[in-house]
N, C-alpha and C positions, 0 to 999 in steps of 0.2 A: 620217905619225905621227898617232896619235889622242890626244885629250886624256885625261889620266889620270882614272880614276874616284876619287871621294873616299870611296867605301864600302869599308872594309877587307876584304881577302881575296877580292874579287870582280873578275875581270878585265873587259876591255872588252866581250868577246862575251857574258859572263854578265850584265853590267849591261844590255846592250842587250836581252837576252832578258827580264830582269825588267821593264824599262820597257815593252816592247811587248806581252808576253803576260800579265803579272800586274800589272794596274793597282793601285798602292798597296801592293804586296807588301812593299816595304822599310819603309814606315810600319807595316804590320801586324807585321812581325818585331820592330820596336822596341817596339811595344805589348805583344806577347807576352812579350818579354824583361823589360819593366818589371813586368808583372803577375807573372811567375814570380819575379822578384827579391823583390817585396813579400811574396808568400805564403810563399816558402821561408825568407826571413829571419825571419818571425814564427814559422813552424813550428820552425825550428832553435832559437829562443829557448826554446820549450817543451821540446824534446828534450834540450837540454844543461843547462838551468837546473833543471828539476824534480828530476833526481837529486841535485843539490847541495842544493836546498831540503829534499828528503826526508831526506837524511842529516844535515845540519848544523842545520836548523831544526826538523824534525819527529822527529828521532831514529829514522828507519827503519833496519832492518838490511839486509844485502846481499840477502837473499831478498825482502824487502818492496820494495826498490828495483827489483829485477829484475821482480817481479810488476807493479809500477806501470807500468813501461815496456812490459811484455808486454800489459797491459790496453789501453794507448793504441794499440798496433799491431793488436791483435785487433779492436778496434772499427773501425779504419780498413779492415782486410781484409774485415770483414762488409759494410760499405757498398760497397766496390769490387767484391768478388766476387759478392755475392748480391743487390745492389740496382741499382747503377749499370750493371752488365753486362747486366741484363735489360730495360733501357729503350730505346725508340727514340730517334732523334736529338733530337726536339723535347722529349720528357719529360726526357731526360738534360740538355738545356740548362737547363730550368727548375730541375731539381734542383741543377745546378752553381751557378747564380746564387744560389739560396736558401742553399746551403751556404757560399758565400763570405761572404754577409751574416752568417749565424749564427756562423760561425767567427770572424769579425772582431770580433763583439760579445762572444764568450766569452773571448777572450784576456786582456783587461784584468781580468776577474773573478778571474784567478789571483792577483791582488794580495791578495785577501781569503781565500785558501785556508787550510785547517787540515787536521788529520789525517783528517777525514772528507770534507770538500768536495773535496779534491784528487783523490780517486778519481772522483767524479762529473764534475768538470771535464775530467779526462784522458780519460774514456770519451766524453764528448760532443764534445770538440774533435777527438779521433781519428776519431770516426764521420763527422763532416761533412768532415773533411779527405780522407776516402776517395773523395769524388766530385770532388775538385778536380784532383789531380795526373794521374790517368790521362787525363782529358779534355784537359789541357794538352799531354800527350805526343801525343795524337791530333791536336790542333790544329796542333802543330809539324810534323806530317807530311802536311799537306793539299796541298802543292805537287806537281804532276804530274811535273815533271822530276826524274829520279832523283838527279842530281848536286847540284842545288840543294836538293832535299828533305833529303838527308843532311847538307848543309852547314847547313841551317836547324835540323835536329835537334841538331847540335853547338853551334850558337849558343844554342839553348835550354838545353843542359847547361852552357854557358859562363855563362849568366846565373844558373843554380843555384849554380855555384861562386863567382861574384862576390858573391852574397847571403851565402854561408857564410864569406866573408872579411870583408866590411864589417860584417855583423851582429855577429859576436863583437868586432870592434874598437870598435864603438859601445858594446856591452855592457861591455867592459873599461874604457872611459873613464867610463861612468856609475857603475860599481862603485867608482870612486875616491871618490865622493861620496854614493852611495845604497846601500841594501841590495838583496839578490838579488830579493826579491819586488816591489820597486819598479820593476824593469826593465820589467815588462809595461805599465806606464802610458806609458812613453816610446815604445813601439812601436805606439801607436794610429794614428799617421799612415800606417803601412804598410797597416793594415787598411782605412783610408778609400780609399787609392789602389786597393787590390785590388777593393773594392766597385764603384768607378766604372768600372774597366776591364773587369770581369767581363761587362758587357753587350755588349762589343765582341768577345768571343772567338768565333772561328769554329768550327763543328763540321762534320766531313766528312759528305758525303752518303753514305747507307748503303742497301744492298739488304737489308732486314730478313729476307726469306725466305732469302737466301744465308747470312746470318749464323747462322741457326738450324741450317743443315746443316753448318757447319764444326766439325770436332773439333780445336780448337786444340792439345790436348795430344798429338795424334799427329803434329803437324808437327815435323820434325826441327830446323828453324831455331828454333822456339820452345824446344825442349829445350836447344839450344846456348845461346840467350840466357839461359835460366834458370840453367843450370850456370855460365855465365860470371859472371852477376851475383851468384849465391850465393857464388862464390869470394871475392868481396870484401865482400858484405853481412854475412858472418859476423864478420870482424874489425871492420868499420865499426860494427855494432850494439854490439859490445863496447867500442869506443873512445867512442862517444857516451854510453853508459850509465856506464861506469866509468873512462874516460880521465882525466877531471877529478878524480875521487876518487883515482885512482892518484897523480896529481901532488901532491895535497894531503896524502894519507896518507903517501906514501913520502918526499916532499921538502919538505913543509910550505909548498907554494906558496900565495900569496894568491889570492883569487877573481879579481881583475883579471888576474893572471898566467895563471890557468887559461884564461880567455877568449882571451888572446894565444896560448896554446898551440894552441888550435883554429884561430886565424887562420893560423898557420904551416902547419898541416895542410891547410886549405882553400886556402891560397895556392899551394902546389905542385900541388894539384888543379886550380886555375884555370889555371895555366901549362900543364899537360898538355892541358887542353881547348882552350886558346888555340892550342896547336900543332896539334891535330886540326882546328880551324877553318881554320887557314892551310893545312894539308896534310891533307885528309881521308884516313882509312885506306883504302887499296885492298885490301890483304891483311890481313884481320882477324886471321888466325892469328898473325902476328908481334906485333901489339899485345896480343893476349890472353896469349900466352906471356910477354911482357915483364912484363905486369901481375901475373900470378899468381906469377911468380918473385920479384918485388919484395915482394909480400905475405908470402910465406913467410919471406924474409930479415928483413923488418921486424918481424914478430912475435917472431922469435928475438932480435933486437936489443933489443926492449922488455924481455925477460926479463933481459938482461945490463946494462941501464941502471943506473948507480950514482950519478948526480947529475941535477939538473934540466936542465942544458944538454944532456947526452947524450940524455935522454928527449925533450926538445923537438926535437932533430935527428931522432931516430928517428920520432917521430909525424909530423913534417913530411915525412919520407921516405915514409911510408905514404900521404901525400896523392897521390903519383904514380899508383898503381893506382886510387885513388878517382876520379881525373880521367879515367883511360883506360877503366875498365870499363863505366860506364853508357852513354856514347855508343856504344861498341862493341856493347853488347847491343841498343840501339835500332836501330843500323844493321843488325845481323843480322836483327832482327824485320822491318824495312822491306823487306829483300831476300827475305823468306820468305813474305809475305802480299800479297794483292791490296789495292788501295786501299779497296774496300768491306768488307774483312775486318779492317783494321788496328785499328779502334777496339775491337773485341771482343778481339783479340790483346793490345792494350795494357792493357785492363782486367784480363784474367786474369793477365797478367804482373805488373802492379802488385799485384794481390790476393795472388798467390803470394809476392811479396817481403814483403808486410805480414804474411802468416801466418808466414813465416820469422822476421820481426822479433818475433813473439810468442814463438817458441821460444827464440831466442838470449838475450834478457835473462833469461828464466826459468832457462835452463840455466846461463848465466854467473853469475847471482846465487847459485845453489846451489853452483857451483864455487868462487866467491870465498869463500863462507861455509865451504866444506869444505877447500880446498887453498890459498887465498890468491890475491891479485891477480896476482903474478908468474907463478905456476904456471899460472893460467888462461890468460894470454896465450900461454904456451909450448904448452899443450895444444891451443889452437885451430889450430896449424899442421897437426895431423893431418887434420881434415876438408878443409882447403884443399888438401893434397897429394892426397887422394882425388879431389877435384873436378878437379884438374889432369889426372889420368889420364882422367876421364870427358870432359873437354873435348877432349883429344887424340883420343879415340875418335869424338866427334861430328863433328869436322872431317874425319876420314877418311871418314865415312859420307856427308857432303854437301860436297864440295869447291867446289860452285858458289856457296855463300854467301860464300866467301872472295874472290870477284872482283867 
């Protein structure tokens, strides 16, 4: 009998591998998760609070709120797709650290925002955030062993979910005593932690000549990952931008209750990723089909919600595909590219998601203005069903990514 490992989800043989072949890897994974938690908690504060401040403090209408969210994502996509993706490892690391520092200093300034400065702050914060997340995704995939790499990627997404649960809980408590714009001051410690840890983040070694030759967009695994992630990014962007407004407008929910609502959503997302960490998906097809099906049903349930409790249950229910989709997409990416190509693939993947996040708030803002909140949620089932069909087609074209 061997002595049980104290590291969760890792058996004795895996633990021995980590200790012998990857000196300090466990400590690094903890560091990576802590950094991810700090940055994502701060970013989620901006994404979920700015729409509320815009509507209830600055009197923006649905179209303006959608445009504000689109502006944030657009600047993120520009940094990720057109700047970060063009740099070599050393320049990318310098940009990454600088971006973490600037982003952390920008966030508290939202406390002073008005109808004019909020646009500038959203553009700048979104821009510098664009060099942070794709590099963290790449750093999480630097382990050579396939099984451990996929488990580390899931642990990375688990820390994302944890930040999205604990962050709104903190916000909900603070809102019992302070105003929405004062929330940003309380999140300064997260920025300090991120700055300190940013100097320790590892970047994968790259063959720059090889990277210039790859056409990421022709890779079938890349297409599958994109379609898979879009199937949930569509409703997720809608929930982030208008989910809280829906609760307040339709059911007169208090601000603190709105934040608790998001904690329920991210709570089930966390449990879904926790399960994938314990039992990594071998057949991605099953996970994907489950995720997309729940998304379609959940959007329909939002349309029929007639009280705050039903709405809370429904939004929480939609947290399940949120938890399953992103790690499944990252796993498909990692199975489709070589180690020296993954940074470029991750960067373009993240940039595409950000460009999508420009379109969705703009379109949803126009739809909310034209047909109302409830009808907007229902109509979003149509593109998800279309993506469901495209995903099925991609899996048939490349069955090898499913193993």
